C-alpha positions as CSV (number, residue, x, y, z in Angstrom):
1,X,8.7,-62.4,32.5
2,X,6.5,-63.5,29.6
3,X,6.4,-67.1,28.4
4,X,8.1,-66.1,25.1
5,X,11.0,-64.4,27.0
6,X,11.5,-67.3,29.3
7,X,11.6,-69.7,26.4
8,X,14.2,-67.7,24.6
9,X,16.3,-67.6,27.9
10,X,16.1,-71.3,28.4
11,X,17.0,-71.9,24.7
12,X,20.1,-69.6,25.0
13,X,21.2,-71.4,28.2
14,X,20.8,-74.8,26.5
15,X,22.8,-73.7,23.5
16,X,25.5,-72.2,25.7
17,X,25.8,-75.4,27.8
18,X,25.8,-77.5,24.6
19,X,28.7,-75.5,23.2
20,X,30.6,-75.8,26.5
21,X,30.0,-79.6,26.6
22,X,31.0,-80.2,23.0
23,X,34.0,-77.8,23.0
24,X,37.0,-80.1,22.9
25,X,40.6,-79.3,23.9
26,X,42.5,-82.6,23.6
27,X,45.7,-81.1,25.0
28,X,44.1,-79.9,28.2
29,X,42.3,-83.2,28.6
30,X,45.4,-85.3,28.2
31,X,47.4,-83.0,30.5
32,X,45.4,-84.6,33.4
33,X,47.3,-87.8,32.7
34,X,51.1,-87.4,32.9
35,X,51.7,-90.8,31.5
36,X,50.6,-89.5,28.1
37,X,52.7,-86.4,28.1
38,X,54.9,-87.6,25.2
39,X,51.9,-88.6,23.1
40,X,50.3,-85.3,23.9
41,X,53.4,-83.4,22.8
42,X,53.3,-85.3,19.5
43,X,49.7,-84.1,19.0
44,X,50.8,-80.5,19.6
45,X,54.0,-80.6,17.5
46,X,52.3,-82.1,14.5
47,X,49.2,-79.7,14.7
48,X,47.0,-82.8,15.0
49,X,45.5,-81.3,18.2
50,X,44.0,-78.5,16.2
51,X,42.4,-80.9,13.8
52,X,41.0,-83.0,16.7
53,X,39.6,-80.0,18.5
54,X,37.5,-79.1,15.4
55,X,35.6,-82.4,15.5
56,X,32.6,-83.3,17.6
57,X,33.2,-87.1,17.7
58,X,36.5,-88.7,18.2
59,X,38.3,-91.6,19.8
60,X,42.0,-91.4,20.8
61,X,44.1,-94.6,21.0
62,X,46.7,-93.3,23.4
63,X,50.0,-94.8,24.5
64,X,52.1,-94.1,27.5
65,X,55.5,-92.3,27.4
66,X,57.5,-95.5,27.1
67,X,55.6,-96.7,24.1
68,X,55.5,-93.2,22.5
69,X,59.2,-92.8,22.7
70,X,59.8,-95.7,20.2
71,X,59.3,-93.2,17.3
72,X,61.2,-90.3,18.8
73,X,64.0,-90.5,16.2
74,X,61.7,-90.5,13.2
75,X,61.0,-87.5,11.0
76,X,58.2,-85.1,11.9
77,X,56.2,-86.2,8.8
78,X,56.5,-89.9,9.8
79,X,55.5,-89.1,13.4
80,X,52.5,-87.2,12.2
81,X,51.4,-90.1,10.0
82,X,51.7,-92.7,12.7
83,X,50.0,-90.6,15.5
84,X,47.2,-89.6,13.1
85,X,46.3,-93.3,12.8
86,X,45.6,-93.3,16.5
87,X,42.8,-90.8,16.1
88,X,39.6,-92.6,15.1
89,X,36.9,-90.5,13.4
90,X,34.0,-91.9,15.5
91,X,33.1,-92.6,19.1
92,X,34.1,-96.0,20.3
93,X,34.0,-97.3,23.9
94,X,34.7,-101.0,24.8
95,X,31.1,-102.0,24.0
96,X,31.2,-100.5,20.5
97,X,34.6,-102.0,19.9
98,X,33.3,-105.5,20.7
99,X,30.4,-104.8,18.3
100,X,33.0,-103.8,15.6
101,X,34.8,-107.1,16.1
102,X,31.6,-109.1,15.6
103,X,30.7,-107.2,12.4
104,X,34.2,-107.1,11.1
105,X,34.1,-103.3,10.7
106,X,37.3,-101.3,10.3
107,X,38.0,-98.0,12.1
108,X,38.6,-95.0,9.9
109,X,41.4,-92.7,11.2
110,X,42.5,-89.1,10.8
111,X,45.3,-90.3,8.5
112,X,42.7,-91.7,6.0
113,X,41.1,-88.2,5.8
114,X,44.5,-86.6,5.0
115,X,44.5,-88.1,1.5
116,X,48.0,-89.5,2.0
117,X,46.9,-93.1,2.9
118,X,47.5,-95.9,0.3
119,X,46.7,-99.6,0.5
120,X,44.4,-99.2,3.5
121,X,47.0,-97.4,5.6
122,X,44.4,-95.2,7.2
123,X,42.2,-97.9,8.6
124,X,42.5,-99.9,11.8
125,X,41.4,-103.5,12.3
126,X,40.0,-104.7,15.6
127,X,40.1,-108.3,16.7
128,X,40.2,-110.5,19.8
129,X,43.8,-111.5,20.7
130,X,45.5,-113.4,23.5
131,X,43.0,-114.5,26.2
132,X,40.0,-112.6,24.7
133,X,41.6,-109.1,24.8
134,X,40.7,-106.5,22.3
135,X,43.6,-105.9,19.9
136,X,44.3,-103.2,17.2
137,X,46.4,-103.3,14.1
138,X,46.8,-101.7,10.7
139,X,44.3,-102.8,8.0
140,X,47.2,-103.1,5.5
141,X,47.4,-106.7,4.3
142,X,49.9,-108.7,6.4
143,X,50.1,-106.2,9.3
144,X,50.0,-107.6,12.8
145,X,47.2,-107.0,15.3
146,X,49.3,-106.7,18.4
147,X,48.4,-103.4,20.1
148,X,46.1,-104.5,23.0
149,X,43.5,-102.4,24.8
150,X,44.7,-101.9,28.4
151,X,42.0,-99.7,29.9
152,X,39.5,-96.9,29.2
153,X,40.9,-93.5,30.3
154,X,37.8,-91.3,29.9
155,X,34.6,-91.2,27.8
156,X,32.0,-88.5,27.1
157,X,29.3,-90.4,25.1
158,X,29.1,-89.9,22.2
159,X,31.7,-87.2,21.6
160,X,35.1,-88.2,23.0
161,X,36.7,-91.5,24.1
162,X,40.3,-92.0,25.2
163,X,41.5,-95.5,25.4
164,X,45.0,-96.7,26.4
165,X,46.6,-99.3,24.2
166,X,49.8,-101.2,24.8
167,X,51.9,-100.0,21.9
168,X,51.9,-97.7,18.8
169,X,50.3,-99.0,15.6
170,X,52.9,-98.4,12.9
171,X,51.4,-99.2,9.5
172,X,53.7,-100.6,6.7
173,X,55.2,-97.8,4.7
174,X,54.8,-95.2,7.3
175,X,58.5,-94.0,6.9
176,X,58.1,-93.1,3.2
177,X,54.4,-92.7,2.6
178,X,54.5,-88.9,3.0
179,X,57.7,-88.5,0.9
180,X,56.1,-90.4,-2.0
181,X,53.0,-88.2,-1.9
182,X,55.0,-85.0,-1.6
183,X,56.6,-85.6,-5.0
184,X,53.3,-85.9,-6.8
185,X,52.5,-82.1,-7.1
186,X,55.9,-81.4,-8.6
187,X,55.5,-84.0,-11.4
188,X,52.1,-82.6,-12.2
189,X,53.4,-79.1,-12.6
190,X,56.1,-80.3,-15.0
191,X,53.4,-81.5,-17.4
192,X,52.1,-78.0,-17.9
193,X,52.8,-76.3,-21.2
194,X,56.1,-74.3,-21.1
195,X,55.8,-70.5,-20.8
196,X,57.8,-69.8,-24.1
197,X,55.0,-71.4,-26.2
198,X,52.7,-68.5,-25.4
199,X,55.2,-65.9,-26.7
200,X,55.0,-67.4,-30.2
201,X,51.7,-65.7,-30.8
202,X,53.1,-62.2,-30.4
203,X,54.3,-61.8,-34.1
204,X,50.9,-63.0,-35.4
205,X,49.4,-59.4,-35.9
206,X,52.4,-58.4,-38.2
207,X,52.0,-61.6,-40.1
208,X,48.2,-60.9,-40.5
209,X,49.0,-57.4,-41.8
210,X,51.4,-58.7,-44.4
211,X,48.8,-61.2,-45.6
212,X,46.2,-58.4,-45.9
213,X,48.6,-56.1,-48.0
214,X,49.9,-58.9,-50.2
215,X,48.3,-60.2,-53.4
216,X,45.8,-63.1,-53.1
217,X,47.4,-66.4,-52.1
218,X,50.8,-64.8,-51.4
219,X,50.3,-64.4,-47.6
220,X,52.0,-67.6,-46.5
221,X,55.1,-67.4,-48.7
222,X,55.7,-63.7,-47.6
223,X,55.4,-64.7,-44.0
224,X,58.0,-67.4,-44.4
225,X,60.3,-65.1,-46.4
226,X,60.2,-62.4,-43.7
227,X,62.2,-64.7,-41.4
228,X,59.6,-64.4,-38.5
229,X,59.2,-68.2,-38.2
230,X,62.9,-68.9,-38.0
231,X,63.3,-66.4,-35.1
232,X,60.7,-68.1,-32.9
233,X,61.7,-70.6,-30.3
234,X,61.6,-74.4,-30.9
235,X,58.0,-74.9,-29.6
236,X,56.6,-72.5,-32.3
237,X,57.0,-75.1,-35.0
238,X,53.7,-76.6,-34.1
239,X,51.9,-73.2,-34.2
240,X,53.5,-72.3,-37.6
241,X,52.4,-75.6,-39.0
242,X,48.9,-74.9,-37.7
243,X,48.9,-71.4,-39.2
244,X,50.1,-72.8,-42.6
245,X,47.4,-75.5,-42.5
246,X,44.8,-72.9,-41.7
247,X,45.9,-70.7,-44.6
248,X,45.9,-73.7,-47.0
249,X,42.5,-74.6,-45.8
250,X,41.3,-71.0,-46.5
251,X,42.8,-71.0,-50.0
252,X,41.1,-74.3,-50.8
253,X,37.8,-72.9,-49.6
254,X,38.3,-69.7,-51.7
255,X,39.1,-71.9,-54.7
256,X,36.0,-74.0,-54.2
257,X,33.8,-70.9,-53.9
258,X,35.3,-69.6,-57.2
259,X,34.5,-72.9,-59.0
260,X,30.9,-72.8,-57.7
261,X,30.5,-69.2,-58.8
262,X,31.9,-69.9,-62.3
263,X,29.6,-72.9,-62.7
264,X,26.6,-70.8,-61.6
265,X,27.6,-68.1,-64.2
266,X,27.8,-70.7,-66.9
267,X,24.3,-71.9,-66.0
268,X,22.9,-68.3,-66.2
269,X,24.5,-67.8,-69.6
270,X,23.0,-71.0,-70.9
């Protein structure tokens, strides 16, 4: 086998192994730990698992079945909002978490990337609590930092880290944050111009023909007398006013041209 062929073979094997290493299936990974079955089900039901599997670097702040059941009665949208704040968009093990405490850095979560977060709802604070334990809490002002790190479940530096915390981090406004955002697109659509306003332009060709056939300067009165304006819907008033203004402007321009031509003729005669 030539050197070139062997190099290509090694490169292919390396790429294959790299893809295998970085391919993430969070559902299968958490299935190894029955204590997280409820949390894992939330990831599947809310389609967060699919979003997690598309990323190369992630940290999961998982809670056991007892802690996860505390939000079982909430809406699907609220559960998704809360669970997505437990998905940190970077790799953090206990060492990096300690460094984050020292620097005062906040952790960016999957909820922040959704575009639904307001007032720092998509960020997590890390601080020392109790007897030097690492604690987590929402970065929203006034929120408590009371979810403590219990132990590291598994790590694959620097791709995936799963850490068990004592309780869910429920940010202030989690119950209605999604509902408030969902109404925004509806209000933006209501601002669009109503469809009937576009139909007002349909009679304009007939009005143009009447202007062309009528004597000079009689176009606008004939159009008004024909009753076309009164038959149009309410929003057409603005368009008719614009047409009348345009016609008046044209008449003024024609009058000015006539004056200039008359003045020029007078100069020629003189």
